[in-house]
Each structure stands twice: as C-alpha cells, then as structure tokens.
N, C-alpha and C positions, 0 to 999 in steps of 0.2 A: 383534516387537511386544509389547508388555504386554498382558495378559489382562485387560480391564475388565468381563468378564461378570458379576461380582457386584456392581458399582456401580451405585448407582441414579441415574436420570436427574435432573438439578438444571439450574437456570436459571445460565448461564454468560455471561460477557461479558469482553471484553477489548479494550483499546484501544492501539494502535501508532502511534508517530509518526516521522518522519524528515524531511530536508530535502535539496534539492538547490540547490547555489550554481549560479548562471547570470550571464552578462554582462547589465549593465544593460537593454541595448538589446534582448537576447533577452526578458527580463521583460516589458519595454513592450511587444513583438510579441505576447506571449502574450496579455497584457492587452486590445490592440486586436483579437485575433482575426485577426493578419496571419502566420501560420505556414503554410507552403505545404501542408504534409500535413495540415492541419484543424485542428479544435478541441482544442487540446492538453489542457484539463483533463477535457472531455467524454471523450475517448478515453482518458486515465488513468483516469477513474472506471470506466469499463467493463472496462478490464484489470484494474484492482484488484479488480473484483467476481468477474471470471472466474478469478482467481489465487486469489482465498478460496475458491470453490466446488471448485477442483482442487488444494488444498493436499496431499492424501492422494497424488496422482499425482506431485506435484513432491518430496516430501519423503518417502522411503520407509518409514519407520517410524511415519508419523503416521496414525492412524485416521481413515477416511472417516465424518464425521459429518454430522449434518443441520444446515445453517445456517438460522436463522430470521429474520436480519437482518444486513445490512452498512450501513453509513453512511461516506461519505468526506466528508471537509472539507479546504479549501486555504486556506492564509493566504500571501498574495503580498507580499513584501517588494521591496526597490528591487533587490537582487540574489539572492534566494533564493526557493523556493516550499517551504513546509512542507506535509507532507500528514499526516492522522490519519485513522486506519482503526479504526473499532468494530465488532467481530463478535459476534453474540449467537446462541446454540443453546440448546435444551433437550435435553441429552444427558449421556453418561456420562463425558466427559472435556471439558478447557478449550479454548479457542479462540485462544488467544495465539500459535500458529504460523500459524494462518489470518490473524491480524492481521498479523504481521510478514511474511508471505508478500505480503499485500495491499498494505502500505505500500512494501515493496519493487519489486513489479511497477508500483505508480503512479508512482515515481520514476524507473523505468528507462524506462517508458514516455514521460515527459515527455524524458528524454534523447534517445530515439530520436527522438522528434519535432522537435527544436530542434537536433540535431547538426550541421547544415548551418550555422546560425548561430553555433555555439559554437566551430569548428574555426578554428585560426589558420591561417597562409599555409604551414605545413608539415604541416596535416592533425591537428594534435594538439589536445587539450582543456586547455589551461593554467588556465582559469576554472571549470572544470565539475567538481563533486564531489559525491557523495552521503554524507550525514554522519547521525549520531546515530540511527541506527534502533534502537528500542528500545521495549519494553512499558511503557506508563506506567500501565496500571490493568488489573486482573484480578480479577474479582467471581466468587463463587460462592454461590448461596442455593437453599435447598430449595424443591421445588415444594410448594406448599399445595394 
C-alpha cells in the first residue's frame, strides 16, 4: 500500500458511469416496479452506497478513507439503464476506485434482480451485458 502519511487532506470528488443492456420488456418491468425481488433501482442504490463504503475491503490496496457523500443517478433507456455514481471525501487520496466500485455494484445488483426475466430458454443471458464502466470526472481542490 502506498504511504500517504505526508499528504494533506484535500477535497476530492470522482464520478464513474456504466450501463447494463437489458431486454425492452425487462426495462418496462423495472419502470413499472413489477420485478419480483422488489424495487430494482432503490435496491441498486443502497448496494452502490454500501459498496462505496467498503471499497478498501473489496480492493486490497485501496486506503480506507472517510466518505463524505455519495450520489447515484440512473438514466433509463428502452433497452439499457445507465448508472452514475459520484463520491466525495476530504481525505489524503482520491475516490475514483470507490466510484468505480459503486457503479459496478449498482449494475451487478440490477442484473441480479432481473436475471429471471433476462434468461433465455437455455438459462443463458444473450441480451444482458454490462458496458463502459469508466471514470468520467476526478476533482482535487485544496481545503481553505
């Protein structure tokens, strides 16, 4: 693990995004809150927040940092859901891994909750795919 003892705390923010491709009828069921496991986006939001807070447990060389804010937004399309996770801290190191971990977990949670609707007759997922997970923004500012 990198030694950050001599670094000063600063205001840090990172936004990560990604998407999951789904069948049109699955997206419609999510919009209408007709998924048997429950409210997909509410559950995904809670899972993303927990994932952000536990990043240092999931990724061995990440520092355990104080999280001061997490915001999750979704954009629903006809055959996809895009997730955006923004994480904030006032600490010695950035939060891009926390944002990436949050968006990954948000999308995986959506998949888990809708997998019964996404399976084909052979139990496969030909239409389901997680794509384009990336850091869109990273900010570092001095604390005044």
